[in-house]
Each structure stands twice: as C-alpha cells, then as structure tokens.
C-alpha positions as CSV (number, residue, x, y, z in Angstrom):
1,M,49.1,-6.9,-194.1
2,K,49.1,-10.9,-193.4
3,P,46.9,-11.8,-190.7
4,I,48.4,-13.0,-187.4
5,E,47.0,-14.2,-183.9
6,L,48.7,-12.4,-181.1
7,K,48.6,-15.2,-178.5
8,G,50.6,-17.1,-175.9
9,I,53.7,-16.2,-173.9
10,I,55.9,-14.1,-175.6
11,P,59.4,-13.4,-173.8
12,P,60.9,-9.6,-174.2
13,I,64.0,-11.4,-174.7
14,I,67.3,-10.5,-173.1
15,T,69.9,-8.6,-175.3
16,P,73.1,-10.5,-174.4
17,M,76.4,-8.4,-174.0
18,Y,79.8,-8.7,-173.4
19,E,81.5,-6.9,-170.2
20,D,82.3,-4.1,-172.7
21,E,78.6,-3.6,-173.3
22,S,78.7,-4.6,-176.8
23,I,76.2,-7.1,-178.2
24,N,77.0,-11.0,-177.8
25,V,75.3,-12.1,-181.1
26,A,76.2,-15.8,-180.5
27,E,74.5,-15.9,-177.1
28,L,71.6,-14.2,-178.5
29,R,71.0,-17.0,-181.0
30,R,71.6,-19.5,-178.1
31,Q,68.7,-17.5,-176.3
32,V,66.5,-17.6,-179.2
33,D,66.9,-21.4,-179.4
34,R,66.4,-22.0,-175.7
35,M,63.3,-19.8,-175.5
36,I,61.7,-21.8,-178.6
37,E,62.8,-25.2,-177.4
38,N,61.1,-24.4,-174.1
39,G,57.7,-23.8,-175.7
40,V,57.3,-20.0,-176.1
41,H,54.9,-18.9,-178.6
42,A,56.6,-15.7,-180.0
43,L,59.7,-13.7,-179.3
44,F,59.8,-10.0,-178.8
45,P,63.2,-8.2,-179.3
46,F,64.2,-4.9,-177.5
47,G,61.3,-4.6,-175.3
48,T,62.0,-3.6,-171.6
49,N,63.7,-6.7,-170.6
50,G,65.8,-6.6,-173.7
51,E,67.2,-2.9,-172.9
52,G,65.6,-1.5,-176.1
53,Y,65.6,1.9,-174.2
54,I,69.3,2.1,-174.1
55,L,70.3,0.6,-177.5
56,S,71.2,2.6,-180.6
57,G,69.2,2.2,-183.8
58,K,72.0,0.2,-185.5
59,E,72.2,-2.3,-182.3
60,K,68.3,-2.7,-182.5
61,Q,68.7,-3.7,-186.4
62,L,71.4,-6.0,-185.5
63,V,69.4,-7.5,-182.8
64,L,66.3,-7.9,-184.7
65,E,67.8,-9.2,-187.7
66,T,69.7,-11.8,-185.6
67,V,66.5,-13.0,-183.9
68,I,64.6,-13.3,-187.2
69,E,67.2,-15.2,-188.7
70,Q,67.6,-17.6,-185.9
71,C,63.9,-18.0,-185.5
72,N,63.7,-19.0,-189.1
73,G,59.9,-18.9,-189.0
74,R,59.6,-21.2,-186.1
75,V,57.6,-18.6,-183.9
76,P,56.4,-14.9,-184.6
77,V,58.9,-12.0,-183.9
78,Y,57.5,-8.9,-182.3
79,A,59.7,-5.7,-182.7
80,G,59.5,-3.0,-180.1
81,T,59.9,0.2,-182.2
82,G,58.4,2.9,-180.2
83,C,60.6,6.1,-179.6
84,I,59.8,9.4,-178.2
85,S,59.2,11.0,-181.4
86,T,56.7,10.0,-184.0
87,R,59.5,10.4,-186.6
88,E,61.8,8.2,-185.1
89,T,59.2,5.6,-184.4
90,I,58.2,5.5,-188.0
91,E,61.8,5.0,-189.0
92,Q,62.4,2.1,-186.7
93,S,59.0,0.7,-187.6
94,R,60.1,0.8,-191.3
95,M,63.2,-0.8,-190.5
96,A,61.5,-3.6,-188.6
97,Q,59.2,-4.1,-191.6
98,A,61.9,-4.5,-193.8
99,A,63.8,-6.8,-191.7
100,G,60.9,-9.2,-191.7
101,A,59.3,-8.6,-188.4
102,D,55.9,-10.1,-188.0
103,V,54.3,-7.5,-185.4
104,L,55.1,-4.1,-184.1
105,S,54.9,-3.5,-180.3
106,I,55.1,0.4,-180.0
107,I,55.4,1.9,-176.5
108,T,54.1,5.2,-175.6
109,P,56.1,8.2,-176.1
110,S,58.0,9.1,-172.8
111,F,59.4,11.8,-170.8
112,A,57.5,14.8,-172.3
113,A,53.7,14.5,-171.0
114,A,51.5,13.8,-173.9
115,S,47.7,14.3,-174.1
116,Q,45.3,11.4,-175.3
117,D,44.8,13.2,-178.6
118,E,48.7,13.5,-179.2
119,L,49.0,9.7,-178.2
120,Y,46.1,9.0,-180.9
121,T,47.6,11.2,-183.7
122,H,51.0,9.6,-182.7
123,Y,49.9,6.0,-183.3
124,K,47.5,6.7,-186.1
125,A,50.5,8.3,-188.1
126,V,52.8,5.3,-187.3
127,A,50.1,3.0,-188.4
128,E,49.5,4.7,-191.7
129,A,53.4,4.6,-192.5
130,V,53.6,0.8,-192.1
131,D,51.7,-2.3,-193.4
132,M,52.2,-4.5,-190.3
133,P,50.0,-5.4,-187.1
134,I,50.6,-3.1,-184.4
135,V,50.3,-3.8,-180.6
136,L,50.0,-0.8,-178.2
137,Y,52.1,-0.7,-175.2
138,N,51.3,0.7,-171.9
139,I,53.6,0.9,-169.3
140,P,53.1,4.4,-167.5
141,A,55.5,3.6,-164.8
142,R,58.3,4.0,-167.1
143,T,57.1,6.4,-169.8
144,G,54.8,8.8,-167.7
145,N,52.3,8.7,-170.2
146,A,49.3,6.3,-169.8
147,L,47.0,5.4,-172.5
148,A,43.5,5.4,-171.7
149,P,41.2,2.6,-172.7
150,A,39.0,4.8,-174.4
151,T,41.8,6.2,-176.6
152,A,43.0,2.4,-177.3
153,G,39.2,1.9,-178.3
154,R,39.6,4.6,-181.0
155,L,42.8,3.4,-182.0
156,A,41.4,-0.2,-182.4
157,E,39.3,1.2,-185.3
158,I,42.5,1.5,-187.3
159,E,42.9,-1.7,-189.4
160,N,46.4,-2.5,-188.5
161,I,46.3,-1.6,-184.7
162,V,45.3,-5.1,-183.7
163,G,46.2,-5.0,-180.0
164,V,47.6,-3.6,-176.7
165,K,49.9,-4.9,-174.1
166,D,49.2,-3.4,-170.7
167,S,52.0,-3.3,-168.1
168,S,50.5,-1.0,-165.7
169,G,49.8,-3.7,-163.1
170,N,46.2,-2.4,-162.9
171,F,43.8,-5.1,-163.8
172,T,40.9,-2.7,-164.0
173,N,42.8,-1.1,-166.8
174,I,43.3,-4.3,-168.6
175,L,39.6,-4.9,-168.3
176,G,38.9,-1.4,-169.8
177,Y,41.1,-2.4,-173.0
178,I,39.1,-5.8,-173.4
179,D,35.8,-3.7,-173.4
180,A,37.3,-1.1,-175.8
181,G,38.7,-3.7,-178.0
182,K,35.2,-5.4,-178.6
183,K,34.0,-2.5,-180.4
184,K,36.7,-3.1,-183.2
185,T,34.9,-3.7,-186.5
186,N,37.6,-4.8,-188.9
187,G,39.1,-7.7,-187.0
188,K,40.0,-8.8,-183.7
189,F,41.7,-6.7,-180.8
190,Y,44.2,-8.8,-179.0
191,N,44.8,-8.0,-175.2
192,L,48.4,-9.3,-173.6
193,S,49.2,-8.8,-170.1
194,G,52.7,-7.2,-169.4
195,N,52.5,-8.0,-165.8
196,D,53.6,-11.4,-165.4
197,Q,51.4,-12.0,-162.3
198,L,48.4,-11.0,-164.0
199,I,48.4,-13.5,-167.1
200,I,46.2,-16.0,-165.8
201,W,43.6,-13.4,-165.1
202,T,43.9,-12.0,-168.2
203,L,43.4,-15.2,-170.0
204,L,40.2,-15.8,-168.1
205,A,38.9,-12.1,-168.8
206,G,39.1,-12.5,-172.4
207,G,42.8,-11.9,-173.0
208,T,45.0,-13.8,-175.4
209,G,48.4,-14.2,-173.3
210,G,51.4,-12.2,-171.9
211,I,54.6,-10.7,-172.7
212,A,56.6,-12.2,-169.8
213,G,59.7,-10.9,-168.5
214,C,60.1,-13.8,-166.3
215,A,60.1,-16.1,-169.3
216,N,63.6,-15.3,-169.9
217,V,64.4,-17.2,-166.6
218,Y,61.5,-19.6,-166.6
219,P,60.6,-20.1,-170.4
220,H,59.1,-23.6,-169.9
221,T,57.2,-22.5,-166.8
222,M,55.9,-19.4,-168.2
223,A,54.8,-21.1,-171.5
224,S,52.9,-23.7,-169.5
225,I,50.5,-21.0,-168.2
226,Y,49.2,-20.6,-171.7
227,D,49.3,-24.1,-172.9
228,L,47.6,-25.5,-169.6
229,F,44.8,-22.8,-169.9
230,M,44.1,-23.8,-173.5
231,E,43.8,-27.3,-172.5
232,G,41.1,-26.5,-169.7
233,R,43.6,-27.0,-166.9
234,I,42.6,-23.8,-165.4
235,E,43.9,-24.5,-161.8
236,E,47.2,-25.8,-163.1
237,A,47.6,-22.9,-165.1
238,R,47.0,-20.7,-162.1
239,E,49.4,-22.7,-160.0
240,A,52.2,-22.2,-162.8
241,N,51.5,-18.3,-162.8
242,E,51.6,-18.2,-159.0
243,S,55.0,-20.2,-159.0
244,I,57.0,-17.3,-160.1
245,Q,55.9,-15.0,-157.1
246,S,58.9,-15.7,-155.1
247,F,61.2,-14.8,-158.0
248,R,59.2,-11.4,-158.5
249,A,59.7,-10.7,-154.8
250,C,63.2,-10.3,-155.4
251,F,62.5,-7.3,-157.8
252,K,62.8,-5.1,-154.7
253,Y,66.7,-5.5,-154.9
254,G,67.1,-3.5,-158.1
255,N,65.6,-2.6,-161.5
256,P,63.4,-5.7,-162.7
257,N,65.4,-5.9,-165.9
258,T,68.6,-6.0,-163.9
259,I,67.3,-8.9,-161.7
260,V,66.1,-10.8,-164.5
261,K,69.4,-10.5,-166.5
262,T,71.3,-11.3,-163.4
263,A,69.1,-14.4,-162.5
264,T,69.6,-15.6,-166.3
265,R,73.4,-15.3,-165.9
266,M,73.3,-17.1,-162.5
267,L,71.5,-20.1,-164.2
268,G,74.7,-20.1,-166.4
269,H,73.6,-18.5,-169.5
270,D,76.4,-16.0,-170.8
271,V,74.3,-13.0,-171.1
272,G,76.4,-10.6,-169.3
273,P,75.5,-7.6,-167.4
274,C,72.8,-4.9,-168.3
275,R,74.2,-1.8,-169.8
276,A,75.2,0.8,-167.2
277,P,74.2,2.8,-165.1
278,F,71.3,0.2,-164.6
279,N,73.6,-3.0,-163.8
280,Q,73.9,-3.1,-159.9
281,V,72.4,-5.8,-157.7
282,P,73.4,-5.5,-154.0
283,E,74.7,-8.5,-152.3
284,E,71.8,-9.1,-150.2
285,G,70.0,-9.4,-153.5
286,I,72.4,-11.8,-155.0
287,K,71.8,-14.0,-152.0
288,A,68.0,-14.0,-152.1
289,L,68.2,-14.8,-155.9
290,K,70.3,-17.7,-155.3
291,K,68.1,-19.2,-152.7
292,V,64.8,-18.7,-154.9
293,L,66.6,-19.9,-158.1
294,D,67.7,-23.1,-155.9
295,E,64.4,-23.7,-154.5
296,N,62.7,-23.1,-157.9
297,E,64.9,-25.7,-159.5
298,A,64.1,-28.2,-156.7
299,K,60.4,-27.9,-157.8
300,G,61.2,-28.6,-161.4
301,M,60.9,-25.0,-162.7
302,H,62.8,-24.1,-165.6
C-alpha cells in the first residue's frame, strides 16, 4: 500500500447527466479540470453529492475511470465504494483498486440497523480484501447507522484504515474521532469534516481537511480555507469558511445534493439535473439561489 496524506479540500464531485439521466462524460471531464484549476486538493467521485447512492455498478466504474484518466495524477482520487452489503462493498472496492483510485471512502451500510460489532466486522473484511488506504464515512442522517468513536478507534488499529470522514454535523463526534485516532500505532489517522461549515474548526482541532459538497459551487473559495489555514492566516480561513453560510441556508429548499447541482447548473455548467425522484427545487428556492449566487459573485467567490 503506497502511503498518502489525506488532507485539504476534497470535492465529492458532481456526476453530470443529460436530461435522460445518462452520464455526461464530456462535462465530467470539464468539471474535473475546473476543480483542479481552482486549487482543490483531491477529488471524490460518487460521494453523496456525486449521487453514488443512485448509480449502477457500471456507471460508477465509468465515472471513476473517467475522473482518474482526466486527473492524470494531478491530485489524488478517492472512490466511494460503500454499499449495503459487505460482499458488494468488497466488489466495488476491488473495482476501484483495479481502476487506479488512491483512496477508498466507505460509507456505513444503510437501511438495516447495524450493531457496532457488525460495523467493525464489515470494515475489517473490506480492509482485508484490498491493499489500499480506507477512510471510514459516517453520515447517520442518511444511512441510519452511526459509527461510534470507540469503533473508529478499534478500526484504526487495522493498518490500511487510515482516517474517517464525519458528516454528522456533531462536532463532539469529530473530537471523539480525533481522540480515538491518536491511539493508532501503525501510522497516522486522518480526520476530515464532511460538514462544510465545520472545516475550519476541524482543522483547528487537529483534523486535516474536509470533503466539501459546496466546493462543486465554490471550488476556489473552499480550497482557500485549507490553504489559508496552512499559511497561518487563521482569521482569513475562518472568514472563507463562513462565506458559504448564505448558500447553505438554501438547503432548506430541497435535498442538499439537488441544491448543489442546481446551483452549479445556474452558474452555467452543463451538469444537468439530479436523477429522479431527487430532482426538484421549488420556484422560491430558485429565486433564493439566484440571489445568493449573485451576491457571492459580487464578493468574488468562485
């Protein structure tokens, strides 16, 4: 397993689609270039904002191989390979390894309730099936299964489980992961914020970055949070992080993934709609988005 630092701002890159919901590969390549040219530090295909939950296995392979080819080694590529079953998660993880991904991001199983022992056994089995760095992914509001910090600490003792992304929105949980990861004896354990508004606070607490959906809309602004922080310009980094609050306030108008993709489309990028049924934003939401996008453009956000 080649060593890699998990750091910086990592967009869960949008999966562009045509109106018939097929994958728009040409636009995906353009979005890869757009993200990298605006300074992001890695890319994460088929995360939540990439609609990984609604893509087929073949579509995921197409997206991943396209992103890896277009990146051409410029930034690391994280592949979201978590599925409900351990068996399919292993299949997807082996596919990602064969495709040349750098890191696996594995969401907890969803729908059926899982005990902490079941989660531990699931991740251990996947880790043993591949020779790649693995990031645990906790988003209980979407999956129904929360990964306890103590369980993350147990998993950290497995050599190729190297970090965790927390999208719970609970900063105490992030602190619990950071504390648990300090006990890893065979390398560093990285902590990434999955909540865009908590990135600066995660960095201040000892984390190393964030997987940030808003970076699909504002890649340069989001990337600057990490860059400014690393330069010691903490107040400017905090201000950059706070600048996305008005956009995130628009999430009340629909599924956040749909809001992000709609906003990206409104900025002139041909990313298409989200896959049905998760593809509607009411007219009041469109008006609110336009107002916020115009205001933020005037501030120089991009």
